C-alpha positions in Angstrom: -31.5 12.5 -22.7 -30.7 15.9 -21.1 -27.6 17.7 -22.2 -25.4 19.6 -19.7 -23.4 22.6 -20.6 -19.8 22.5 -19.4 -18.9 25.4 -17.3 -15.8 26.5 -15.5 -17.6 25.8 -12.1 -18.5 22.3 -13.2 -15.0 21.0 -12.0 -13.1 22.3 -8.9 -9.7 23.9 -9.7 -6.8 22.4 -7.6 -4.3 24.7 -6.3 -0.9 24.3 -4.6 -2.5 23.7 -1.3 -4.4 20.6 -2.6 -1.4 18.2 -2.0 -2.0 14.6 -2.0 -1.2 14.3 1.6 -3.8 16.7 2.8 -7.4 15.4 3.3 -9.6 17.2 0.7 -12.8 19.0 1.6 -15.4 16.4 2.5 -17.6 15.5 -0.3 -21.0 14.1 -0.2 -19.9 10.6 -0.9 -17.7 10.4 2.2 -19.3 8.6 5.2 -18.3 6.7 8.2 -18.5 3.6 6.0 -16.1 5.3 3.5 -13.5 7.4 5.4 -10.8 9.3 3.8 -7.8 6.9 3.7 -5.4 9.6 4.6 -6.9 9.9 8.1 -6.8 6.2 8.9 -3.3 5.9 10.3 -2.1 8.7 12.5 1.5 9.9 12.6 2.0 8.4 16.1 0.9 4.9 14.8 3.2 5.3 11.7 6.1 6.3 14.0 5.5 3.1 16.2 5.5 0.9 13.1 8.6 2.7 11.6 10.4 2.4 14.8 9.9 -1.4 14.8 10.7 -1.9 11.2 13.8 -3.9 10.2 14.5 -3.9 6.5 16.9 -7.1 6.7 14.2 -9.0 8.6 11.5 -8.1 6.0 13.8 -9.1 3.1 14.7 -12.3 4.7 11.1 -13.4 5.5 9.7 -12.2 2.2 12.4 -14.3 0.3 11.6 -17.3 2.3 7.8 -16.9 1.7 8.0 -16.4 -1.9 10.5 -19.3 -2.5 8.8 -21.8 -0.1 6.2 -23.1 -2.3 8.6 -24.0 -5.1 12.3 -24.1 -3.9 13.7 -24.3 -7.5 12.4 -20.8 -8.0 14.7 -19.8 -5.2 17.4 -18.5 -7.8 14.9 -16.1 -9.3 13.9 -14.9 -5.8 17.6 -14.6 -4.8 18.2 -12.4 -8.1 15.1 -10.2 -7.2 16.5 -9.8 -3.5 20.0 -9.0 -4.5 18.9 -6.5 -7.2 16.1 -4.8 -5.6 15.9 -5.4 -2.0 19.6 -4.6 -0.9 20.6 -1.6 1.0 22.2 0.1 -2.1 20.1 -0.6 -5.1 21.7 0.1 -8.4 19.1 2.5 -9.6 15.9 2.4 -7.7 15.6 3.5 -4.1 13.6 1.3 -1.7 10.8 3.8 -1.9 10.9 4.1 -5.5 10.7 0.3 -5.7 7.7 0.3 -3.6 5.9 3.0 -5.7 6.6 0.8 -8.8 5.2 -2.4 -7.1 2.1 -0.7 -5.8 1.3 0.6 -9.2 1.9 -2.8 -10.8 -0.2 -4.6 -8.3 -2.9 -2.1 -8.6 -3.1 -2.1 -12.3 -2.4 -5.8 -12.6 -5.3 -6.7 -10.2 -3.0 -8.7 -8.0 -4.2 -10.5 -4.9 -5.0 -8.2 -2.0 -2.3 -9.7 0.2 0.4 -8.5 -2.2 -1.0 -5.0 -2.2 -1.3 -5.1 1.7 2.2 -6.3 2.1 3.6 -3.5 -0.1 1.5 -0.8 1.2 3.0 -1.7 4.6 6.6 -1.9 3.1 6.0 1.4 1.2 5.0 3.3 4.4 8.1 1.8 6.2 10.2 3.1 3.3 8.8 6.5 3.6 5.9 6.8 1.4 2.8 8.6 2.7 -0.8 7.3 2.6 -1.6 10.1 0.3 1.2 9.1 -2.1 -0.2 5.6 -2.2 -3.6 6.6 -2.8 -2.2 8.9 -5.7 -0.5 5.8 -7.3 -3.7 3.8 -6.9 -5.7 6.6 -8.5 -3.3 6.9 -11.5 -3.3 3.1 -11.9 -7.2 3.3 -11.9 -7.2 6.0 -14.8 -5.6 3.6 -16.9 -6.9 0.4 -15.5 -10.5 1.0 -14.7 -12.8 2.0 -11.9 -12.7 -1.4 -10.3 -8.9 -0.9 -10.0 -9.8 2.1 -7.8 -12.5 0.6 -5.8 -10.8 -2.7 -5.1 -7.5 -1.2 -4.2 -8.9 1.6 -2.1 -10.7 -1.1 -0.1 -7.4 -3.1 0.3 -5.6 0.2 1.3 -8.2 1.1 3.9 -8.3 -2.5 5.2 -4.6 -2.5 5.4 -4.5 1.0 7.2 -7.0 -0.5 9.8 -4.9 -3.5 10.3 -1.8 -1.3 10.7 -3.4 1.0 13.1 -4.5 -1.8 15.3 -0.9 -3.2 15.1 0.6 0.0 15.9 -2.0 0.6 18.9 -0.9 -2.9 20.2 2.8 -1.9 19.9 5.6 -4.1 21.3 6.2 -7.4 19.6 3.0 -7.0 17.5 4.6 -4.1 15.6 7.9 -5.8 14.7 8.5 -6.6 11.1 8.8 -10.3 11.6 5.3 -10.3 13.1 3.7 -7.7 10.8 4.7 -9.4 7.6 3.3 -12.8 8.0 0.2 -11.4 9.7 -0.6 -9.2 6.7 -0.2 -12.3 4.5 -2.5 -14.4 6.6 -5.1 -11.6 7.1 -5.3 -10.8 3.4 -4.6 -14.1 1.6 -7.9 -16.0 0.8 -8.2 -19.4 2.5 -7.3 -22.4 0.3 -10.3 -24.4 -0.7 -10.0 -28.0 -0.1 
């Protein structure tokens, strides 16, 4: 086994200009099959989506989707909606809530559709793609490399979906269309 000496040149030093929202210098592993997620959704596309976003509609649809399979769980869903999805949260802002949920879904290896929905929701509440990628990376630090690869794939696929949605514009970019479309696109089919 060959030993490698650790030198100061072995690891790049990050400076103040290396913010999470700026694409890093291209590395040898980046390829057309594996693009930098921070370049997958333009500011114009994000503006289209944010312009069509309606928080109240998202809250209502999400509540119905979650409670529908088992209506007695509606009280739990109503509590969560009242506590964390209202216009004036008691402690967490809407963006903070999404940061927490993205970290929980990443570390907990939740289904891709849950991550996709909350990536969209987080972007609509002001998070950046770079910030979401950092949250996933931090979750992977504690959860394992598969957390990084699986969730970066879901992030990239979600951003591709949202870019196409924004390019279509109009009704396709409205919250009441985007949310169910994301769930359908990312939820695995039910085996019969």
